[in-house]
ChimeraX commands (.cxc) that place a marker at each C-alpha (Angstrom):
marker #1 position 101.34,103.74,138.53 radius 0.5
marker #1 position 99.65,100.69,137.14 radius 0.5
marker #1 position 101.15,99.23,134.03 radius 0.5
marker #1 position 99.07,99.38,130.90 radius 0.5
marker #1 position 97.92,95.96,129.74 radius 0.5
marker #1 position 100.18,94.52,127.11 radius 0.5
marker #1 position 98.54,94.16,123.72 radius 0.5
marker #1 position 98.84,90.75,122.10 radius 0.5
marker #1 position 101.34,90.45,119.29 radius 0.5
marker #1 position 99.65,90.42,115.88 radius 0.5
marker #1 position 99.36,87.03,114.21 radius 0.5
marker #1 position 101.96,86.95,111.46 radius 0.5
marker #1 position 101.10,85.82,107.95 radius 0.5
marker #1 position 103.65,84.15,105.72 radius 0.5
marker #1 position 103.52,83.14,102.09 radius 0.5
marker #1 position 105.20,81.11,99.39 radius 0.5
marker #1 position 105.03,81.05,95.60 radius 0.5
marker #1 position 104.69,78.10,93.22 radius 0.5
marker #1 position 105.00,78.48,89.45 radius 0.5
marker #1 position 102.33,76.42,87.64 radius 0.5
marker #1 position 103.26,77.30,84.06 radius 0.5
marker #1 position 104.93,80.09,82.07 radius 0.5
marker #1 position 102.44,82.76,83.17 radius 0.5
marker #1 position 100.53,81.31,86.13 radius 0.5
marker #1 position 101.63,81.51,89.74 radius 0.5
marker #1 position 100.09,80.04,92.88 radius 0.5
marker #1 position 100.35,82.04,96.09 radius 0.5
marker #1 position 99.99,80.16,99.40 radius 0.5
marker #1 position 99.21,82.35,102.44 radius 0.5
marker #1 position 99.52,80.83,105.90 radius 0.5
marker #1 position 98.45,82.11,109.30 radius 0.5
marker #1 position 94.67,81.63,109.21 radius 0.5
marker #1 position 92.80,78.69,110.70 radius 0.5
marker #1 position 89.52,79.22,108.79 radius 0.5
marker #1 position 88.53,80.95,105.53 radius 0.5
marker #1 position 86.25,83.51,107.20 radius 0.5
marker #1 position 89.22,84.90,109.14 radius 0.5
marker #1 position 90.72,86.50,106.03 radius 0.5
marker #1 position 89.90,89.59,104.02 radius 0.5
marker #1 position 91.42,89.68,100.57 radius 0.5
marker #1 position 91.79,92.43,97.99 radius 0.5
marker #1 position 93.25,91.50,94.61 radius 0.5
marker #1 position 94.15,94.22,92.12 radius 0.5
marker #1 position 96.29,93.96,89.00 radius 0.5
marker #1 position 99.24,95.60,90.76 radius 0.5
marker #1 position 98.89,94.34,94.34 radius 0.5
marker #1 position 97.35,91.86,96.76 radius 0.5
marker #1 position 96.32,92.82,100.29 radius 0.5
marker #1 position 95.44,90.18,102.88 radius 0.5
marker #1 position 94.45,90.94,106.46 radius 0.5
marker #1 position 92.39,89.55,109.30 radius 0.5
marker #1 position 88.63,89.92,109.17 radius 0.5
marker #1 position 87.28,92.27,111.83 radius 0.5
marker #1 position 83.87,90.58,111.47 radius 0.5
marker #1 position 85.40,87.23,112.43 radius 0.5
marker #1 position 87.27,88.79,115.35 radius 0.5
marker #1 position 90.62,88.47,113.61 radius 0.5
marker #1 position 91.66,92.11,113.60 radius 0.5
marker #1 position 94.90,91.16,115.36 radius 0.5
marker #1 position 96.27,89.53,112.20 radius 0.5
marker #1 position 99.16,91.46,110.67 radius 0.5
marker #1 position 98.47,92.75,107.19 radius 0.5
marker #1 position 100.30,91.25,104.23 radius 0.5
marker #1 position 100.58,93.46,101.17 radius 0.5
marker #1 position 102.35,92.20,98.07 radius 0.5
marker #1 position 103.39,94.36,95.11 radius 0.5
marker #1 position 103.07,92.25,91.97 radius 0.5
marker #1 position 105.85,94.10,90.14 radius 0.5
marker #1 position 108.27,93.33,93.00 radius 0.5
marker #1 position 107.04,89.77,93.54 radius 0.5
marker #1 position 106.49,88.57,89.96 radius 0.5
marker #1 position 107.92,91.30,87.72 radius 0.5
marker #1 position 104.55,92.31,86.25 radius 0.5
marker #1 position 100.88,92.86,86.89 radius 0.5
marker #1 position 98.34,90.06,87.25 radius 0.5
marker #1 position 94.85,89.66,85.82 radius 0.5
marker #1 position 92.86,90.26,89.01 radius 0.5
marker #1 position 89.56,89.38,87.32 radius 0.5
marker #1 position 90.71,85.85,86.49 radius 0.5
marker #1 position 92.34,85.11,89.86 radius 0.5
marker #1 position 91.05,82.04,91.67 radius 0.5
marker #1 position 90.95,81.81,95.46 radius 0.5
marker #1 position 90.53,78.58,97.38 radius 0.5
marker #1 position 90.74,77.61,101.03 radius 0.5
marker #1 position 92.89,74.52,101.65 radius 0.5
marker #1 position 91.72,73.01,104.94 radius 0.5
marker #1 position 94.13,70.09,105.04 radius 0.5
marker #1 position 97.46,69.51,103.46 radius 0.5
marker #1 position 101.11,68.90,104.14 radius 0.5
marker #1 position 101.66,72.58,104.98 radius 0.5
marker #1 position 98.48,73.00,107.03 radius 0.5
marker #1 position 95.44,75.19,106.40 radius 0.5
marker #1 position 95.97,78.16,104.09 radius 0.5
marker #1 position 94.58,80.40,101.37 radius 0.5
marker #1 position 95.58,79.53,97.83 radius 0.5
marker #1 position 95.43,82.08,95.02 radius 0.5
marker #1 position 96.07,81.24,91.38 radius 0.5
marker #1 position 97.20,84.32,89.46 radius 0.5
marker #1 position 97.79,84.87,85.75 radius 0.5
marker #1 position 100.67,87.28,85.05 radius 0.5
marker #1 position 99.86,89.79,82.29 radius 0.5
marker #1 position 103.46,90.72,81.50 radius 0.5
marker #1 position 105.53,88.16,79.60 radius 0.5
marker #1 position 108.63,89.60,81.32 radius 0.5
marker #1 position 107.44,87.88,84.51 radius 0.5
marker #1 position 107.75,84.35,83.17 radius 0.5
marker #1 position 110.41,83.50,85.74 radius 0.5
marker #1 position 110.19,84.88,89.27 radius 0.5
marker #1 position 113.42,86.25,90.72 radius 0.5
marker link #1:1,2 radius 0.2
marker link #1:2,3 radius 0.2
marker link #1:3,4 radius 0.2
marker link #1:4,5 radius 0.2
marker link #1:5,6 radius 0.2
marker link #1:6,7 radius 0.2
marker link #1:7,8 radius 0.2
marker link #1:8,9 radius 0.2
marker link #1:9,10 radius 0.2
marker link #1:10,11 radius 0.2
marker link #1:11,12 radius 0.2
marker link #1:12,13 radius 0.2
marker link #1:13,14 radius 0.2
marker link #1:14,15 radius 0.2
marker link #1:15,16 radius 0.2
marker link #1:16,17 radius 0.2
marker link #1:17,18 radius 0.2
marker link #1:18,19 radius 0.2
marker link #1:19,20 radius 0.2
marker link #1:20,21 radius 0.2
marker link #1:21,22 radius 0.2
marker link #1:22,23 radius 0.2
marker link #1:23,24 radius 0.2
marker link #1:24,25 radius 0.2
marker link #1:25,26 radius 0.2
marker link #1:26,27 radius 0.2
marker link #1:27,28 radius 0.2
marker link #1:28,29 radius 0.2
marker link #1:29,30 radius 0.2
marker link #1:30,31 radius 0.2
marker link #1:31,32 radius 0.2
marker link #1:32,33 radius 0.2
marker link #1:33,34 radius 0.2
marker link #1:34,35 radius 0.2
marker link #1:35,36 radius 0.2
marker link #1:36,37 radius 0.2
marker link #1:37,38 radius 0.2
marker link #1:38,39 radius 0.2
marker link #1:39,40 radius 0.2
marker link #1:40,41 radius 0.2
marker link #1:41,42 radius 0.2
marker link #1:42,43 radius 0.2
marker link #1:43,44 radius 0.2
marker link #1:44,45 radius 0.2
marker link #1:45,46 radius 0.2
marker link #1:46,47 radius 0.2
marker link #1:47,48 radius 0.2
marker link #1:48,49 radius 0.2
marker link #1:49,50 radius 0.2
marker link #1:50,51 radius 0.2
marker link #1:51,52 radius 0.2
marker link #1:52,53 radius 0.2
marker link #1:53,54 radius 0.2
marker link #1:54,55 radius 0.2
marker link #1:55,56 radius 0.2
marker link #1:56,57 radius 0.2
marker link #1:57,58 radius 0.2
marker link #1:58,59 radius 0.2
marker link #1:59,60 radius 0.2
marker link #1:60,61 radius 0.2
marker link #1:61,62 radius 0.2
marker link #1:62,63 radius 0.2
marker link #1:63,64 radius 0.2
marker link #1:64,65 radius 0.2
marker link #1:65,66 radius 0.2
marker link #1:66,67 radius 0.2
marker link #1:67,68 radius 0.2
marker link #1:68,69 radius 0.2
marker link #1:69,70 radius 0.2
marker link #1:70,71 radius 0.2
marker link #1:71,72 radius 0.2
marker link #1:72,73 radius 0.2
marker link #1:73,74 radius 0.2
marker link #1:74,75 radius 0.2
marker link #1:75,76 radius 0.2
marker link #1:76,77 radius 0.2
marker link #1:77,78 radius 0.2
marker link #1:78,79 radius 0.2
marker link #1:79,80 radius 0.2
marker link #1:80,81 radius 0.2
marker link #1:81,82 radius 0.2
marker link #1:82,83 radius 0.2
marker link #1:83,84 radius 0.2
marker link #1:84,85 radius 0.2
marker link #1:85,86 radius 0.2
marker link #1:86,87 radius 0.2
marker link #1:87,88 radius 0.2
marker link #1:88,89 radius 0.2
marker link #1:89,90 radius 0.2
marker link #1:90,91 radius 0.2
marker link #1:91,92 radius 0.2
marker link #1:92,93 radius 0.2
marker link #1:93,94 radius 0.2
marker link #1:94,95 radius 0.2
marker link #1:95,96 radius 0.2
marker link #1:96,97 radius 0.2
marker link #1:97,98 radius 0.2
marker link #1:98,99 radius 0.2
marker link #1:99,100 radius 0.2
marker link #1:100,101 radius 0.2
marker link #1:101,102 radius 0.2
marker link #1:102,103 radius 0.2
marker link #1:103,104 radius 0.2
marker link #1:104,105 radius 0.2
marker link #1:105,106 radius 0.2
marker link #1:106,107 radius 0.2
marker link #1:107,108 radius 0.2
marker link #1:108,109 radius 0.2
view
């Protein structure tokens, strides 16, 4: 029997948080080399980031973040700001600025 071809491992995404003020958080998502490689869905209760099939990046592992678990409250999805950072100390990444709706989320665990 011939062995089945081995599928490539999915590209892993990783993230970090930065608190900007009492109710604003900045999410940095790493693992993409260009902005068109990412698909992003921002809702008040969650953020979903995955590779863009259109850009041929369907092998990127999905990253789904629950805002209650991450920040202790929901975010205002309508006011979120997304930016691609091409160069920087940490390398290319997506940057999302999020305003937390719940005052209980002033300090991330």
